N, C-alpha and C positions, 0 to 999 in steps of 0.2 A: 381346779376347775369352777369356776363360781358364774353363774349366767348372768349376763346385763343385758337389760332389754325388754322388751312387753312380750312378756310370758304368756299371757292370757291371748293375745292375738299369737302367738306361733301353736300354743295348744290348740287353738278353734279351728286350726288348719288341718290337725290330722283327722284323717280318716281311718274307716275301715272297711276291710275285703266282705264280701255277700259271706264267708266262712267266719268273720268275727276277728280275725287277725288284724294285725294292723300293717294298713298301707304303709310300706317302711318308705315310697315314694312321696310321701305327702308329711314325712318325719322334719322337723326343725334340724339343717344340716348340723347344728351346736349338739345334735341328741343322735350322731349317727356315726361310729366310726369310719376310717377307711375302706374297710372292706364291704359297709355297707351295715353291720349289723349295728343294735339300739346299743348306745353308750347309757347303760342303766347308771350311773354316775351322777353324767349329766342332767339325764332326765329327774334324780332326784333334784339337782340342782334348780333346774327349770321350774319343777312342781312348787319348791320352797319358796322360790320369788314369785310363783303365781299366787299362792296362800298368801302373802304378805301383801302385793297388789292387791288383792282380793279384800283385805283387811282394810286397807287404807280405803278403798271405796266405799266400805261399808261404814266405819267411822266417819267420814265426809256426809253421807246419807243421813245418820243419828244426829248428826250434830245440826242438819238440819230442821231438823222436829221438835 
């Protein structure tokens, strides 16, 4: 399973509840199992893609300077 898409935008949508736990209703569908639990493998994939996207943005910004 490999995430494709704008991982940063999806991660920005994730909210927390007042008790500090993740609001599962705000989780990207890619990262939720059919039973409503978090799919940790999918989350790792999404986070990996988000880091890659952030590195690409950073490299572009560094080239402008």
